[in-house]
Phi, psi and omega in degrees: 000132181283135177279140178273122183267127180289143176301155184299322183293331177292317177297318180297318180295319180294321178296320179292319187280332189304316180297337181275348184277071178231145182283141179193166181282156176301142180099006177297145174298128189248128175304143186301317182294323178293318179302315181293319179299316181298313186278333170288332171298320176296322177299318179295314181299313182289330176291320175299318177295322178298311181295319180294317182290323179297320178287328186296316182298312180298321180300317184285348172270001180239315187246155171294145187301142177217125182302328184257025177297147181309318178299323179294321180293320178296316177297321181294326177297317177295321179295320179298317178294320178298320178296318178299317179293323177299316178297318180298312178301314185293322182282315187270333185077005181280144170081359183217149165269180186297319182294316179298318180298317181296319178298315180296316182293314178297317180297314179297320179297314179299318180298315182292330175288323183292329183300305179294327178297321179293320178297318178297318179303316180290325179293321184278315188256358180078218183294130177271109190294329188233149174285356181266014182288158182304316182293324177291319180299324176299322178297317180293321181295317178300314178295325178304307181293323180301308182290327176300319177294320178296317179299315180296316181300315178293317182298318183282334188250337184286137178292148180304147179148180184297318181300317180301316182292315183294314181293323176299319176297321179296318178297322179291326176296320176293324176296317178299318179300318181294318181293320183279346189311312184299337180289347177295338177302313179290326182292324173283321185298321185294325179281333174292322175296319178299322177295318178301317179294342176258022176061040177219159175223146175268330183285145176290151182307322182297324178289318179297317180296318181298314181295319181295318179295322180293326179274349182070036182226162169287169177282095180223186184293326178297317177296317180298321179293321178295330178278316188272326182227069188274002184243160180300146181300332184292338187294319186299303183290324181293314179297319181300317182285315185286309187273306187292315180293330177300325176299320180292325177296313180294321178299317179296321179295315187280321178287323171074023180228145176297137181094353183298312181296320180297316182291323177297313178297318181294326178297314179292313181295324177298319176298314179298324180292319178291324180290334185305303180291329179298322179276312188294317184275005172248017172098005179263157182297148177273166178226159167286139180259133185281066180300333183299338181294331178293319176297316179298318179297319178298319180292326175298315178299317180295324181298331182284000170288340176281125187277329182282122186303313182294315179298321178299316180295316182294307182292321180296316180299316180295314182292316181294319180297313179299316182293319181295315179293321177297319179293325177296317178297315179295318180296321179300320182282321187275322187275339178306308178297327179294312177299322178298317179296318183287331182258353181079019179245167179242160173057045176270152176269149181271348179214166170299163180305140183247130171258088190297335179294344180285356182303326180298314181290323178296315179297320179294320179294317178296320178299317180299315180292318182296316177298320178297320179295319178296318179297316182294320181293330176283328180284324179234082186309120187293315186294338184267004189254027176271127178244155191264049178289342185266000181284146182297000000 
């Protein structure tokens, strides 16, 4: 029997890694090259999850669910790498302090528990109509804590400089994607409804029949609305302002530079913009792109010109909420014709339905989170919490 010879680069990598494979507590001084390998590994893992999840939403608006669908496999590859990195951090203690390690471990654990629960949910209940279901939310929560731990680990250990800032911004863009992810249901749903109104459908007949049978209805507009937009209209703008914009506030605080929130939002929106033709022009359903988040990010950056924390939170919440809702209204009017031109349909909406009166509740929610962030940053000064675990 012929022996399989490992490639030279595999042997070299194993030789390099072997001295580091020693058990130790979190917070060990970490060699700079090892620290970079670990966190660039996290970038690869989270990017695989990003690509898989972006494809997954569009896939589920076209095909009946399949556990081994290509988007699930791509996402699973990222999850496997994330699990390997979690084990490495936990066993060696390299690259993380105790808090970062606990966040990563809890996040990975919640995610791994949520996966079989989601599979069971689909086996018992059939098609899961909404991305807002409990089993799906557990997946987002697990990823939330996982990336939060990665952000803390990089923030605490990376030496000051351009690389530290750029990679921190990249992690926050991935964090933003995870927080905003469930809203893609409405962003895909609104254009699917528009297609139905133009006597077209993006979903395959088998998916439409399955959804209609589950709802106990014929395949009509009521069924399509129940499939494509199954949550209250108020949820989209309120969640976007309270949850998604809060990520931009924290990103601006931790990165500490003007334009940080804008660039993080632009990074995520830019990815969605690039993915749009790749998916749409290869036969998958299109989505509305949340361009309004770039406007919200810019307003977050402008708010940090106010030096008093409480005043910054109050004025920033009011300004960002007004700007976000205004941008949503403008996007609805301006992007509808663009989507119509690109998809060959007429009278499309540029955003999911907006309940503009909800701006009061959205602003109040954002203010509460922003004040909490200001309080926490004063209690645990962000700029002073850099430790030199990454120095040689």
